[in-house]
C-alpha positions in Angstrom: 0.0 0.1 -0.1 1.5 3.4 -1.0 1.7 6.3 1.3 -1.1 8.1 -0.7 -3.5 5.1 -0.5 -3.0 5.1 3.4 -3.6 8.8 3.8 -6.7 8.5 1.7 -7.9 5.7 3.8 -7.2 7.8 7.0 -9.0 10.9 5.6 -12.0 8.6 4.7 -12.0 7.0 8.1 -11.8 10.4 9.9 -14.8 11.7 7.5 -16.8 8.6 8.4 -16.4 9.0 11.9 -17.3 12.6 11.8 -20.5 11.8 9.6 -21.4 9.0 12.2 -21.0 11.5 15.2 -23.2 14.1 13.4 -25.8 11.6 12.6 -25.9 10.4 16.0 -26.1 13.8 17.3 -28.9 14.7 15.0 -30.9 11.6 15.8 -30.4 12.7 19.7 -31.5 16.3 19.0 -34.4 15.2 16.7 -35.9 13.1 19.3 -35.7 15.8 22.0 -37.2 18.3 19.7 -40.1 15.9 18.8 -40.5 15.4 22.8 -40.7 19.1 23.3 -43.1 19.5 20.6 -45.4 16.9 22.0 -45.2 17.9 25.7 -44.9 21.6 25.5 -46.2 23.0 22.2 -49.0 20.6 21.2 -50.9 21.3 24.7 -50.0 25.0 24.6 -51.6 25.3 20.9 -54.7 23.3 22.1 -55.3 25.5 25.1 -55.0 28.8 23.0 -57.1 27.4 20.2 -60.0 26.4 22.7 -59.7 29.9 24.2 -59.7 31.4 20.8 -62.9 29.6 19.8 -64.5 30.4 23.0 -63.8 34.1 22.4 -65.0 34.1 18.8 -68.3 32.1 19.9 -68.8 34.9 22.5 -68.3 37.7 20.0 -70.5 36.0 17.3 -73.5 35.7 19.8 -73.0 39.4 20.6 -73.1 40.1 16.9 -76.1 37.8 16.6 -78.0 39.7 19.4 -77.0 43.0 17.9 -78.5 42.0 14.5 -81.7 40.7 16.1 -82.0 44.1 17.8 -81.5 46.2 14.9 -84.1 44.1 12.9 -86.5 44.4 15.8 -85.9 48.3 15.9 -86.4 48.5 12.1 -89.4 46.5 12.3 -90.8 48.9 15.0 -90.0 51.8 13.2 -91.8 50.6 9.9 -94.7 49.8 12.0 -95.1 53.5 13.3 -94.6 54.9 10.0 -97.8 55.6 7.9 
């Protein structure tokens, strides 16, 4: 084996070791990120989503009341006019 071949093999081994280390760390970080999403982000989104839906429902109910009142006032006004 020539000196060049040995150096290529050594460099290849270093690159493979580095890639394996990066892949291992990436797998660990990805698992931690998924765990964080499932345990922290998803419950918070669900909580805020239900709060937003309740707020929207309340405002829609108020809007419906306003429309009904405006309609009743218009009908009353039409009855009073000859």
